[in-house]
N, C-alpha and C positions, 0 to 999 in steps of 0.2 A: 125845472131842468129835468130832462129825461135821463134814464139810466145810461143811454149810449153817449152821453156827453153833449148832445146837441141842444140848442136852446129851444124852449117852448115858444110857441106863437101865442100872444095874448090878444084877443079881439076886443077892441074898445066899443063901448055902447054907441049906437047910432045917434048922431046929433039931432036936435029938434029941427023939425021942418022937412024931414024926409028920411027914408032909409038909406043911410050911408054907412060904409064900413072902412076900417083902417087896421093895419097890422104893424107890429114892431118886433124886430129880431134882436133878442138879447145876446150878449157875448157868452161863449161857452165858459162854463165854470172851469177853473184850472184843475188839472189832475193832481191829486195828492198821493204821496207815497204812504201807504198804510202799514207796511211791514218791510223790514230790511234785515238781512242776515248775511254775514260774510265769514268764510273759512279760508285758511292759508296753509299751504304745504310746500315743502321742498323735498324731492325724493332723496334717497340715500346717495352718498358720494359715489361717483364724482359729479353727480347732477348739479347744474348751475341755474336751472330755471325755476323761479318761484311762481306759484299759481294761486290766484285769489278767485274763489268762486262766490258769486253774489246771487242771492235769491231775493226777489223784490215783488211786492204786491202793490197795486195802485187802485185808486178810486175810479179811474177812467182810462181812456186810450190816448190821451194827449201826450205831448213830449215830456220826457223826464231826463234832465241832464244828470249824468253819473260820472264821478271821478274816483279813481283809486290811487292813493299816494303810498308808494313803497318806501320803507326806511330801514336802516340797519343801526341798531343801538340808538334809535331815536333820530338819527340823521337822515334826512330825505335823500333818496337816490334817484327816484323817477316818479312820474305821474302819468297815468293812463286815463283817458276819458272817452265817453260815448254818449249818444242821445238815444233813448229808448222810446218807442211809441207803437201804437197799433194794438196793444194787448193790455190786459190788466194784471198779468203776472209774467215774471221773467226769470230765467236762469242764465246768467252771463258769466264769462270767464275773462279775467285780466291777468296778463303774464309780464314778468320782468326777468331778463337773462343777465346774470352777473358775469363779469369778466373772469373773476375767480370766485370759487365757492367761499362764502363768508363763514368759515369754520369757527365754531365756538361763539358766534354772535347771536343776538336776538333780532329776528326779522319781523317786521310789522307791516300791516297795510291798513289804511284808514279809507273807508269808502263813504262818499257823500252822495246822496240821491234825494232831490227835493229838499225838504227841511229835516231830513233824517241823516244820521251818521252811525256807522258801526265800525269797530276795530277788531282785528285778529292779530295774534302774535304766534311766533314759532321759533323755538330754540333749535339752531342748526347743528345737528350732530356731525361729528368729524370722525374719520377713521383713527383708531389708536396709532400712536407713533412712539417709538423708543429711540432715544438718542444714544444711550450708552448702557452697557452692562459690565460690571467689574467684580472681581473676587479679591477679598482682602487676604490677610495672613491666615493660612489654614492651620488649625490646631490638630494634633495627632494623639492627644492623650485620651484613652478610652474610646478611640474611633476617630472619625474625621468630622471636624466642625468648620464650616465655611461661612464667613460673613459676605453677603452679596449686596451690592448696591445697583439700583436701576434708576435711570433718569429718563422720564417720558416727556413727550411733546404736549400732551394734554391729559385730562383726567379719565379718559376712556379705559376700559379694562385691558390689562396686559397679563399674559400667562408666562410665568417664569418656570423653567425646567432646569433642575440641577442633577447631573449624573456623577455618581461617585464610583471609584474603582480602588480596591485595596487588594493587591496581589491578583488572585483569580476571582475575587468576590466583587460583585457590582450591585448598585442600588440607584433608583431614580426617585426624586421628589419633585412634585409639581404644585405650585400655588398660584392663585389669581390675585393680582394687585389692581386696585382701582380707587378713584376718588382723590388722588394726589398726583404730583408730578415727580416726586423724589421718594424712593423707597429704600429702606435698609432692613434686610432680613438675614437671620442666621439659621442655616439649615445644617443638619448633621446626619451622620450615618454611624450607628453604633456597631463597630466591628473590631475584631481582634487584630492588632497590628504588631506582629512579632518583629524583632530586630531585623533590619535589612529588607523590609517589605516596601516595594514600590507602590505609589498611590497617585491618583489624579482626581481633579474636580473640574467639571465643565459646566458652565452656565450659559443658557440660551433663552431667548424670549420669542413670543409670538404676539405681534409681528416681530420680525427680525430687527435687532438693534442696528443702528447705523454703523457700529464698530464690529458687527458680526457676533461672535461668541467670545467668552472669556474662559481661560484654562489656567489651572495651577497644578503642578505636579512635583513630586519629590520622592525621597526614600527615607525611611526611618533609620536611625543610627545603626551602623554595622554591628554585628554580633562580635563580642570580644574574641580575639584569636585564642584557640586552645593550645596550651603548651604541650609539646610531645612528651609522652610517658617515658621516663628514664628507667632503663633496666639496670639492676644493681651490677656494679663492676665485679667481674669474677677475677679473683687472684689466680694467676697461672698455677696449675698443680705441679708441685715439686716432686720430681722422682727421688725416691730415697737414694742417698749417696752410697754407692757400693764400695766399701773398703775392701782392698784385696785381702783374701784370707791367707794368714801366715801359717805355713806348715811348721809344726814344732821342729826345732833344730835337732837334728839327730847327729849324735856324735858318730863319726865314722868308726866302723868296727875295725879294731886293730888286729891284724893277723899276728900271731906270735912269731917272734923272730926266731929263726933257726938257731941263733946263738944263745938265746935266752933259755934259761932252765925251764923246763916244763914239768908238768905232772906226769909221772910215769904210772901208767896203768898196769 
């Protein structure tokens, strides 16, 4: 067999009795697959097209039937096939378009070529989703303490931002949540809260939760009312009572009567 895959011609010895010749054409040797490698990819959301790239090497240029079977979580969804020929190495692409992106699933493709098979797998990433964010009962002792709950649609990272306001003072806390679908965190803001101080707590997520943002607000207990200062009651000043001054009674001077005896000087 020649390297190009064609059969060699074998010349038989001449028979006795004279120079005679004959030839026999042997069938071409089947082409064998000597190497097979497959990779699988699905671009970031919202892409829905899975692509399997196949690299193949063969011993000859004969026909090579190739099939690619796509599956989601082990369940077959489609098969693509082709026949390769004319070369000894190939780079081929097989695609499958999903109706909806198989978020959170394991996508696989099994490629068969000749007597060889190869398999590739790909975990389909999904954009993070937040269904709900809520704030529990806020504590106001020694500052603001807010229990926050977040419910996510998958385990992708979610950013939680909590904004505190106490009177004219503000503060913002941000944390990243990932790996679960339900989170409970308590965030606080150490701030002085005098009596009668208005406060608020707002929680939001990135991406935005289906219910938007959550807010709690209130006012610390009112300050006790101050009693007015009482001035001492002043007794009215009594004017001293003025008693009428009595003149001494004077006896009326008696004039001597002309008839009464008098002193003769």
